[in-house]
Structures are given as structure tokens and as C-alpha cells.
N, C-alpha and C positions, 0 to 999 in steps of 0.2 A: 684431347676435350678441349671444345669452346663453351665457354658459358656466357650468357648474357647478362651485363649491370645496366640497372637504370642508372643513365648519365645523369646525377643526381648528388648532392651531400648526403642524402638519406640512406644511401649505400655504400658509405666511406670505411664505415666500421667494419661491416661483416666480409669486404673485399679485401681488407687492407692487406692483410699477411699472403692474399693468392697472389694479390699484382705484386707486393713487393717481392717476394721469392719469386716469382713467375713460375708457381704451382699450376697453373692452365693459362690459355690464351682467353682475356676476359675482352667482348665485344660489346661495347658502349652503344646505347640508344636510347631512345625517348620510349616509353610505355607502345605509344602506336606503331612506331617503328620496331619494335620487339617481336610483336605477333610475326610480321611479315618474315621478318628473320631466321625467328624459330621454325612457320609453318615450310618456308623456304628450303630449311636444315640447313643454311649459315651454320648457325650454330645449334648444339646438342640440348642443350638446358638452358630456361631463364625464367627469372619474372616476369611473369605476364598481368593484363591488366584482369583484377578480378570478374569485370563484368563479362570478358570476352571467354574466361575461362567457364564460368558458369553455363553460357550461350553453346560449349562445345566441349563438355566435361566428359562426354561418352568416348568423344576420341583420343583426349590426351590424358597423360598421366600424372598425376600430383603428387606434392612432396614435403619436406617439413619449412622448408626456409621460405618468409614470405614479407611480406612490408607490408606494418598493419600501426594502429596508435591506442594508444592505450586510453587517451580521451584529446587532450590537444594533440595537432599534429605538424601544428605551425607552417606547412608546405604544402597545404590543402587550401586554400584560401577564396572566399570571395570579398573583394576590397573594391573600394570606393574615395572618392575624393572628401566626401561630406560624412562617412560613416553611415549612408543610408541605401537600401539595395535599389529604388530607383522601380523603374518599367520594363529598362533594358539591362537583362545582363549579358554580357559578351561570355563566348565559352572560350579559352585557351584550344590551339590545336593538336595539344599533346594529349587530351585526357579521353577515354573511355571509361572508365570505371566514376571518376569524379561527376561527370557532365550526368551521370544517371544519379548517382546519389545525390546531388544540387535538387535532380527531380523530384525525387522522392519528399525531400527535407520541405521543397516549397509546398508539396501538396499536404503534407502531414501538419504543417505551419498555417495552413489556407492563406498560403501567401501566391499574389495574382502578379503575376508579370511573365515578361516572354523571355525565354533564353534560347542567344541567338550562337549559333556557332560561328568562328572566326578564324580568318588564316593568320593569325598571331598568338606566340606562345606567351608576351612581355604586357604587365599590365597597362603601360604609358601606352602602347598601339590599341589594345583594346578599347580604353578610356575614350579616346579619340572620338566614338561615335557611339559609346553606351554609359549606361549611367554606373554600373559596377563590374565587376569583370570577376572569373574566375580562372584561376591561376596555379599551378601546378608544381613543385620541385622546387629547382634553385632561383626560378622568376618568383615563385610564391615567397620566397623568404627575402628577395632583394624587395619587392614589394612593403613586406612589414614596415622597411624602415621610409618607406615615400607615402603609404597611402594609409587609409584607416580601415580595419578589419570589419567588415559585417559578422561573415559568417567563418570561424575555422571547420570544417567539414567533421574531421576529428572530434572536437567537441559536442556539435551538433547530434551527430550519429550518437554517440555516448548519451546524451542526456536524452535522445530520443527512445532509444532500446534499452540503455545499461551494457552497453557488450563493446569490446574495441571493433574498430572498423578495419576493414581487410582490404585492402589497395591492390595489392598485386599476389599473385600465389605461385610458386616455382613451378616449370610444367615442362614436359617434354612431350615428343612424338613417339620416340619409342623408349626404350629403358635408360633412365641416365641417374642411377641410384646412387654411381660412384662420384657424380658433380654434385649431387644432394651433401654427400658425405664429407665432402672436401668443403662445402662451402660453410655446413654448419660444425666442422674443425673452426675454419677461421673465425665464424663470427666469436664460437667459443675464447678462442686467443684473443680478439679483438677486447671483449670482456675482459679479459685479465689483464691487457694491459690498455686498460681506458686511458690513462694517463696520457701514454707517448701517441697513440692516436688521435685525442683531442687536441694534442700539440701540433703534431703532422699538420692534421684536418687546418686547424688556424692559419697555419703557416703557406698552407696551399690554396685557402679561399678567401686569405684576409679576411676571417670572421672571430669574433670573439670567444675566446675558449669558454668563458663561462656560460653564455647562449648555447655554444656547441654540447657541451654538457647535459644541460638540459634538455636539448632536440635530440638527444642522441638516447636521452632514458626516457625519453615521450615516445620512443617506438616498441615495435615488437617485431621478431624476427624468424618466429619459432610458431607452429599453428599448435596452438597447447588446446585445450578444450575451451576456453573462452573465445578464444578466436573462432573455433569452429562455430559456435553457437552465434557470434558475429556474422558468419557470411551465411549461415542459413539462414538469420534473421534479413537480411539484405535481399539473398534470394526470394525468398517470401515474399515481400514488399514487395520487387520488382516483376515477381508475377503477379501478384494486386493489381497493380497498377500497369500492367498490358507491356511493361519496356522489356518483359524478356518471352 
């Protein structure tokens, strides 16, 4: 079995046991790259961007594992040097879902600015030509230390709708229930051995243990009823604003 994994700290806990014990071949990629890997058959199962799933859900299978936030997500951020949005928001090249989430939030908040797709993933590069930057994953975690947060998109979504934001949904082209079962089992093990996983992540990424505890606990990895409602709300707003 070849299982895709977002190559970010946010997937460290659920995949920890699988990778440590070699229970499956894990292929790492960013969200945009994951789509190509799944569609081409390089991998059997993976979390893919929620927006892409909603556009293709009639032909894709969906499972329990997800990448979602209860409120603050810490790793999907709009940042700037002065804490202001500005007229030009540059968007990381790694995103599919978050850029559309940003567009929804800007429209719902009646904020007028230009959203610009860039070829960069790091805030430093994007901010050379834009007033603010949408960054995700580990680039967002690094940006937390260097720049001021304008929006945490997980928090903005929760304030707007009252629901979790589902950024990634586990999917496959052919049946891959055993992959999902394996990942959910690894997720359960990760929570049962939370302190060990946090210590390991701290050593691997050079990050503060207390922050990692907060970060891992801010994430949801199972599509429960609240996540389902959050995903439905995202779909409805995307359709309302003609993004889907």
C-alpha cells in the first residue's frame, strides 16, 4: 500500500506509528502535488485538498481521516510585516483549498483586496511583492515567528460559521478502506502515546514541546458530524460565490 502524507508537521502524529514501524509505504507531498500523485495512481490513498474533492466527489471515494481544525489552526495564515492586510495578498503555490477559503472570508467580511497567485511557498518571498501573504503548513509555522498574523483562517472560519474547517479529506480512486483503517489505528495510537510523539516531533523539527501540544490538539483528524457540517458549509459558500 502506498499512502500519501502532507509533508508538514500537521500530519506527524497520525502517521508516526506507520512510519516508525514501516507498516506501509508513505509518500510525502504538498496538497497540490498530492492530487497528481493520487490521480496518476502513484499512491493508493491520501488526504487531498477539500476544494478539489468537492469538485470531483462523484468519482472519488472518501474516508474517515481528514485534516481539519477546531478553531485556530496555526498553519494556515495570512501574515504581513505590519499586521495589516493591505491591497495585495500573495498566495502560496502549495494551496488549493486555503486560497478559496480566503476568498470566501474576504467576501463575507466585505474586504476589498487583490488575491495574487505566486510561485512561492515562503512568506519572505511572497512579501517582497505583496502587502500580505497566505502561507500554509510548515511555512506558516515559521512565519509565526517572523511576521504578524492578519488572519488565522481556521479561526476566521469558526467565527464565521461555528464549524470546524476541513482542509484535507482522505480519498482514493479505487477502494482503499484498509489504508484508512491503518491510518485511523495509527492516529489512535498517536493520541494514546501523545507525550512520546510530541517529544519526537520536537527533536525532529526543533520546535517547542508546549507549542506542539497546543498545535496537535488544535487539529481534528476524523470526519465527525461537526466536520461534516463544516465541509457542507464550505461547499455551499463556494457555490454561492461561484467558486465551485
